[in-house]
C-alpha positions as CSV (number, residue, x, y, z in Angstrom):
1,M,168.6,-19.9,171.9
2,S,168.3,-21.0,175.5
3,V,165.1,-20.6,177.5
4,D,164.4,-20.9,181.2
5,I,162.4,-24.0,182.1
6,R,160.3,-24.0,185.3
7,A,157.2,-25.6,186.8
8,A,154.0,-23.7,186.3
9,T,152.2,-21.9,189.2
10,I,148.5,-21.0,189.5
11,A,149.4,-17.5,188.2
12,D,150.5,-19.0,184.9
13,E,147.0,-20.4,184.1
14,P,145.8,-17.7,181.5
15,A,149.1,-17.8,179.5
16,V,149.2,-21.6,179.5
17,L,145.6,-22.0,178.4
18,D,146.2,-19.4,175.6
19,L,149.3,-21.4,174.4
20,L,147.4,-24.6,174.5
21,E,145.2,-23.3,171.7
22,A,148.3,-23.7,169.3
23,L,147.7,-27.5,169.5
24,F,144.4,-27.1,167.8
25,E,145.8,-25.4,164.7
26,P,146.2,-27.7,161.6
27,P,147.2,-30.5,161.5
28,G,145.8,-30.6,165.0
29,A,142.1,-30.2,165.9
30,R,140.1,-29.2,169.0
31,P,139.2,-32.4,170.9
32,P,135.5,-33.2,171.0
33,G,133.9,-31.6,174.1
34,Y,137.0,-29.5,174.9
35,T,136.2,-26.4,176.9
36,R,138.5,-23.8,178.4
37,A,136.8,-24.5,181.8
38,H,137.8,-28.2,181.6
39,A,141.3,-27.2,180.6
40,A,141.5,-24.9,183.6
41,T,140.4,-27.6,186.0
42,A,143.1,-30.0,184.5
43,F,145.7,-27.2,184.7
44,R,145.0,-26.7,188.4
45,Y,145.2,-30.4,189.0
46,A,148.6,-30.6,187.3
47,V,149.9,-27.7,189.3
48,D,148.7,-29.0,192.7
49,A,149.3,-32.8,192.4
50,G,152.6,-34.3,193.4
51,D,152.9,-36.7,190.5
52,T,152.5,-34.2,187.6
53,D,153.8,-30.8,186.5
54,L,153.5,-28.3,183.7
55,L,157.0,-27.4,182.5
56,L,157.1,-23.9,181.0
57,A,159.7,-22.6,178.6
58,L,160.2,-18.9,179.2
59,D,162.1,-16.3,177.2
60,G,162.3,-13.6,179.8
61,D,158.6,-13.2,180.9
62,A,157.3,-14.6,177.6
63,L,155.9,-18.1,177.6
64,V,157.2,-19.7,174.4
65,G,156.5,-23.4,175.1
66,M,155.2,-26.0,177.5
67,A,155.0,-29.7,178.3
68,S,152.8,-31.5,180.8
69,V,154.3,-34.5,182.5
70,Y,152.6,-37.2,184.6
71,V,153.9,-40.2,186.4
72,L,152.1,-43.3,185.2
73,F,151.2,-46.4,187.2
74,P,154.1,-48.7,187.8
75,S,154.0,-51.3,185.1
76,M,155.1,-54.9,185.9
77,R,157.3,-54.9,182.8
78,F,158.7,-51.4,182.7
79,G,158.3,-49.9,186.2
80,R,157.4,-46.2,186.6
81,R,157.0,-44.2,183.4
82,V,156.5,-40.5,182.7
83,W,153.8,-39.5,180.3
84,L,154.5,-36.4,178.2
85,E,151.4,-34.6,177.1
86,D,150.7,-31.3,175.4
87,L,154.2,-30.5,174.2
88,V,153.8,-27.2,172.4
89,V,156.1,-24.4,171.2
90,R,154.9,-21.2,169.8
91,P,155.0,-21.4,166.0
92,A,157.4,-18.4,165.7
93,R,159.9,-20.2,168.1
94,R,159.9,-23.7,166.5
95,G,163.2,-24.8,165.1
96,Q,165.1,-22.8,167.9
97,R,165.6,-25.8,170.2
98,V,162.8,-24.9,172.6
99,G,161.1,-28.2,172.1
100,K,164.4,-30.1,172.7
101,Q,164.9,-28.2,176.0
102,L,161.4,-29.1,177.0
103,L,161.9,-32.8,176.0
104,D,165.2,-32.9,178.0
105,A,163.5,-31.2,181.0
106,A,160.7,-33.8,180.8
107,T,163.3,-36.6,180.8
108,A,165.1,-35.0,183.8
109,W,161.7,-34.6,185.6
110,G,161.0,-38.3,185.0
111,Q,164.4,-39.3,186.4
112,A,163.8,-37.2,189.5
113,H,160.4,-39.1,189.9
114,G,162.0,-42.5,189.6
115,C,160.7,-43.2,186.0
116,A,162.5,-45.5,183.6
117,F,160.7,-44.5,180.4
118,L,159.2,-41.4,178.8
119,E,156.2,-42.0,176.6
120,L,153.9,-39.8,174.5
121,T,151.5,-40.0,171.6
122,S,151.4,-37.8,168.5
123,G,148.7,-37.6,166.0
124,A,149.3,-39.4,162.7
125,A,149.2,-36.2,160.7
126,R,151.9,-34.4,162.8
127,A,154.8,-35.3,160.5
128,D,157.0,-32.4,161.7
129,A,156.5,-33.5,165.3
130,H,157.4,-37.1,164.4
131,R,160.6,-36.0,162.8
132,F,161.4,-33.9,165.9
133,Y,160.8,-36.9,168.2
134,R,162.9,-39.3,166.1
135,A,165.7,-36.7,165.9
136,N,165.7,-36.5,169.7
137,G,166.2,-40.2,170.3
138,M,162.6,-41.4,170.6
139,V,161.5,-44.7,169.1
140,E,158.2,-44.9,167.4
141,S,155.6,-47.6,168.5
142,S,151.9,-48.2,168.0
143,V,149.3,-46.9,170.4
144,F,145.7,-47.8,170.3
145,D,143.0,-45.9,172.2
146,R,139.3,-46.1,172.7
147,P,137.2,-43.1,173.8
148,I,135.0,-43.8,176.8
149,P,131.6,-42.1,176.6
150,P,130.4,-40.2,179.6
151,R,128.0,-42.0,182.0
152,H,124.5,-40.9,181.9
């Protein structure tokens, strides 16, 4: 089933923040220190900045999925890259190609922004997501991260 994909506007904030909660359901988890207020600030940044967007998948007026996309710094080896974050589809709509349409839209967004690669991370426990990414042409690699504590 096809959905309409469009960039979010400020008016979409409540629906987007509600959908974001689906990422915290098992096997996911709420990130340490996460607050809805912090998410709202990040949402507004993504809507207003020129190098980022929130792509929404809509079935009529119903928000059924989303993906946030960000242009990364230009790497000396790879050039500009698009970072895909927070790809989420409502559980009842999974398996209906909504995620594929969002992934394709994120790729097209990256092309339009001069990016040569699309990258993302996915938690180790998200086996279904990993199958989805592999089935859609993504290649698995290792990513390491280090949390940075807030300054006091």
